[in-house]
Backbone as CSV, one residue per row, in Angstrom:
resi,resn,N_x,N_y,N_z,CA_x,CA_y,CA_z,C_x,C_y,C_z
1,MET,5.518,25.373,109.532,5.497,25.593,108.135,4.268,24.925,107.520
2,ARG,3.749,25.586,106.526,2.500,25.122,105.941,2.781,24.330,104.664
3,GLN,2.022,23.240,104.443,2.170,22.375,103.273,1.346,22.933,102.109
4,ALA,1.814,22.728,100.859,1.074,23.167,99.678,-0.107,22.227,99.450
5,ASP,-1.234,22.791,99.068,-2.452,22.010,98.852,-2.473,21.515,97.396
6,ASP,-2.445,20.166,97.179,-2.444,19.588,95.840,-3.829,19.143,95.382
7,SER,-4.854,19.480,96.090,-6.206,19.073,95.678,-6.671,19.946,94.506
8,PRO,-7.553,19.390,93.639,-8.013,20.151,92.478,-8.810,21.385,92.897
9,GLY,-8.600,22.463,92.182,-9.296,23.705,92.461,-10.329,24.003,91.372
10,SER,-10.925,25.171,91.449,-11.994,25.532,90.516,-11.452,25.892,89.134
11,THR,-10.186,26.212,88.994,-9.622,26.568,87.690,-8.893,25.410,87.016
12,ASP,-8.786,24.277,87.698,-8.062,23.144,87.120,-8.838,22.498,85.972
13,ALA,-10.144,22.415,86.060,-10.947,21.802,84.990,-10.904,22.633,83.711
14,PRO,-11.141,23.948,83.753,-11.018,24.728,82.516,-9.595,24.700,81.942
15,ALA,-8.608,24.673,82.794,-7.227,24.611,82.316,-6.971,23.276,81.612
16,GLY,-7.502,22.194,82.149,-7.355,20.887,81.503,-8.080,20.838,80.168
17,GLY,-9.266,21.436,80.091,-10.004,21.494,78.832,-9.271,22.323,77.791
18,ARG,-8.658,23.408,78.231,-7.898,24.251,77.310,-6.692,23.496,76.782
19,HIS,-6.022,22.747,77.629,-4.871,21.964,77.180,-5.293,20.890,76.178
20,ALA,-6.439,20.263,76.394,-6.941,19.254,75.457,-7.296,19.889,74.113
21,CYS,-7.936,21.049,74.162,-8.321,21.735,72.932,-7.089,22.177,72.145
22,VAL,-6.100,22.696,72.802,-4.868,23.111,72.133,-4.154,21.899,71.541
23,GLY,-4.174,20.791,72.240,-3.551,19.564,71.721,-4.233,19.066,70.457
24,VAL,-5.561,19.139,70.409,-6.290,18.728,69.212,-5.980,19.675,68.058
25,LEU,-5.951,20.973,68.323,-5.645,21.941,67.273,-4.226,21.774,66.749
26,ARG,-3.314,21.323,67.582,-1.941,21.093,67.128,-1.857,19.908,66.173
27,TRP,-2.840,19.018,66.200,-2.891,17.913,65.239,-3.680,18.284,63.996
28,ILE,-4.739,19.078,64.166,-5.605,19.423,63.027,-4.963,20.475,62.127
29,ALA,-4.287,21.443,62.691,-3.723,22.537,61.902,-2.716,22.044,60.856
30,PRO,-1.781,21.167,61.172,-0.874,20.686,60.116,-1.591,19.848,59.041
31,ALA,-2.612,19.110,59.437,-3.352,18.317,58.450,-4.084,19.247,57.473
32,LEU,-4.712,20.284,57.985,-5.376,21.252,57.100,-4.359,22.012,56.253
33,GLY,-3.226,22.340,56.821,-2.181,23.028,56.067,-1.620,22.162,54.945
34,ALA,-1.548,20.847,55.160,-1.060,19.948,54.112,-2.097,19.767,53.009
35,ALA,-3.375,19.789,53.358,-4.436,19.566,52.367,-4.812,20.849,51.624
36,LEU,-4.514,21.996,52.169,-4.941,23.264,51.582,-4.450,23.492,50.149
37,PRO,-3.201,23.205,49.785,-2.796,23.424,48.389,-3.573,22.548,47.408
38,PHE,-3.889,21.328,47.785,-4.625,20.434,46.901,-6.077,20.877,46.751
39,VAL,-6.667,21.374,47.827,-8.038,21.882,47.762,-8.090,23.129,46.886
40,ALA,-7.102,23.999,47.016,-7.063,25.209,46.190,-6.894,24.847,44.712
41,LEU,-6.048,23.883,44.412,-5.852,23.453,43.030,-7.120,22.821,42.463
42,ALA,-7.808,22.031,43.266,-9.047,21.399,42.811,-10.132,22.443,42.551
43,THR,-10.215,23.469,43.378,-11.238,24.496,43.150,-10.955,25.297,41.883
44,LEU,-9.707,25.337,41.445,-9.394,26.008,40.184,-9.619,25.099,38.977
45,LEU,-9.310,23.814,39.097,-9.375,22.911,37.959,-10.778,22.360,37.671
46,VAL,-11.577,22.156,38.695,-12.910,21.565,38.485,-13.792,22.433,37.581
47,PRO,-13.873,23.745,37.737,-14.688,24.538,36.804,-14.107,24.595,35.389
48,LEU,-12.798,24.416,35.246,-12.183,24.472,33.927,-12.334,23.177,33.136
49,TRP,-12.576,22.054,33.800,-12.659,20.751,33.147,-13.702,20.703,32.029
50,PRO,-14.946,21.121,32.255,-15.932,21.039,31.161,-15.595,21.938,29.976
51,ARG,-14.883,23.018,30.188,-14.594,23.953,29.107,-13.328,23.609,28.336
52,VAL,-12.314,23.070,29.007,-11.014,22.886,28.369,-10.777,21.432,27.964
53,VAL,-10.916,20.514,28.883,-10.512,19.127,28.632,-11.623,18.322,27.976
54,ARG,-12.840,18.478,28.411,-13.930,17.634,27.927,-14.185,17.759,26.422
55,PRO,-14.142,18.943,25.804,-14.352,19.006,24.351,-13.264,18.283,23.553
56,ARG,-12.102,18.088,24.120,-11.013,17.426,23.410,-11.073,15.907,23.506
57,LEU,-11.893,15.373,24.389,-12.018,13.922,24.511,-12.787,13.367,23.321
58,PRO,-12.462,12.140,22.877,-13.198,11.565,21.749,-14.643,11.270,22.137
59,ARG,-15.523,11.427,21.174,-16.946,11.164,21.408,-17.189,9.672,21.477
60,ARG,-18.193,9.295,22.214,-18.575,7.886,22.293,-19.288,7.483,21.013
61,ALA,-19.059,6.241,20.596,-19.732,5.728,19.400,-21.199,5.460,19.720
62,GLU,-22.051,5.618,18.707,-23.471,5.331,18.880,-23.649,3.835,19.096
63,PRO,-24.556,3.431,19.973,-24.756,1.996,20.198,-25.342,1.342,18.952
64,ALA,-24.882,0.134,18.675,-25.359,-0.602,17.510,-26.791,-1.081,17.760
65,PRO,-27.627,-1.155,16.715,-28.990,-1.661,16.912,-28.954,-3.141,17.272
66,ALA,-29.979,-3.571,17.995,-30.044,-4.958,18.456,-30.368,-5.874,17.282
67,THR,-29.424,-6.722,16.919,-29.632,-7.678,15.835,-29.154,-9.046,16.283
68,THR,-29.619,-10.052,15.569,-29.171,-11.424,15.810,-28.336,-11.854,14.624
69,ALA,-27.858,-13.089,14.630,-27.073,-13.599,13.511,-27.920,-13.714,12.250
70,LEU,-29.236,-13.854,12.393,-30.124,-14.012,11.250,-30.697,-12.690,10.763
71,GLY,-30.462,-11.614,11.449,-30.989,-10.325,11.022,-31.567,-9.563,12.198
72,PRO,-32.353,-8.524,11.917,-32.922,-7.722,13.011,-33.966,-8.512,13.781
73,LEU,-34.204,-8.083,14.993,-35.198,-8.740,15.841,-36.599,-8.491,15.294
74,PRO,-37.489,-9.497,15.366,-38.846,-9.318,14.831,-39.665,-8.414,15.738
75,SER,-40.659,-7.762,15.157,-41.562,-6.944,15.955,-42.741,-7.806,16.389
76,ALA,-43.372,-7.432,17.464,-44.469,-8.220,18.011,-45.740,-8.000,17.201
77,ARG,-46.538,-9.068,17.058,-47.840,-8.954,16.392,-48.840,-8.408,17.385
78,PRO,-49.908,-7.789,16.910,-50.938,-7.306,17.839,-51.633,-8.476,18.519
79,ALA,-52.027,-8.264,19.744,-52.704,-9.312,20.514,-54.099,-9.537,19.958
80,PRO,-54.584,-10.796,19.991,-55.960,-11.058,19.529,-56.957,-10.303,20.410
81,GLY,-57.939,-9.709,19.779,-58.963,-8.985,20.526,-58.610,-7.532,20.755
82,SER,-57.420,-7.112,20.359,-57.072,-5.706,20.536,-57.630,-4.910,19.368
83,ALA,-57.660,-3.612,19.474,-58.263,-2.761,18.444,-57.462,-2.816,17.151
84,GLY,-56.213,-3.181,17.194,-55.392,-3.193,16.006,-55.446,-4.513,15.239
85,ALA,-56.037,-5.546,15.800,-56.069,-6.844,15.123,-57.096,-6.814,14.002
86,ALA,-56.781,-7.407,12.866,-57.671,-7.393,11.694,-58.849,-8.342,11.910
87,GLY,-60.054,-7.883,11.590,-61.244,-8.729,11.650,-61.797,-8.937,13.036
88,THR,-61.355,-8.203,14.022,-61.853,-8.416,15.379,-62.586,-7.202,15.904
89,GLU,-62.930,-6.249,15.048,-63.613,-5.054,15.516,-65.015,-5.414,15.992
90,GLY,-65.351,-4.947,17.174,-66.691,-5.149,17.695,-66.905,-6.479,18.387
91,THR,-65.943,-7.346,18.486,-66.125,-8.628,19.175,-65.531,-8.532,20.564
92,ALA,-66.145,-9.252,21.476,-65.667,-9.271,22.861,-64.515,-10.257,22.965
93,PRO,-63.548,-9.994,23.809,-62.454,-10.935,23.975,-62.952,-12.223,24.612
94,ARG,-62.373,-13.315,24.174,-62.755,-14.617,24.720,-61.986,-14.869,26.001
95,SER,-62.605,-15.607,26.904,-61.961,-15.962,28.153,-61.052,-17.157,27.913
96,VAL,-59.942,-17.182,28.578,-59.009,-18.292,28.453,-59.491,-19.469,29.291
97,PHE,-60.219,-19.192,30.365,-60.688,-20.251,31.257,-62.086,-20.700,30.863
98,PRO,-62.384,-22.044,30.881,-63.724,-22.532,30.529,-64.775,-22.221,31.550
């Protein structure tokens, strides 16, 4: 009587790969099926948000101007030697270093 050969054959590797692939799909399919209703709802609601809900939200208040306890902040004076300074037209700027 002849014994059955239990050594791996040429079709065992593809069969093992197919079993692994089917096992992965058995985990992925229920996860996608559970997420599908939420994805469908989001694809319907996201385009409607700017048209329906956003106009009903209250507008943001305008930012207050920058002031101190003593009043508004002072503006800067023109730098000496610049074209806007009074009485300095045509003079060269002085060097700070001796």
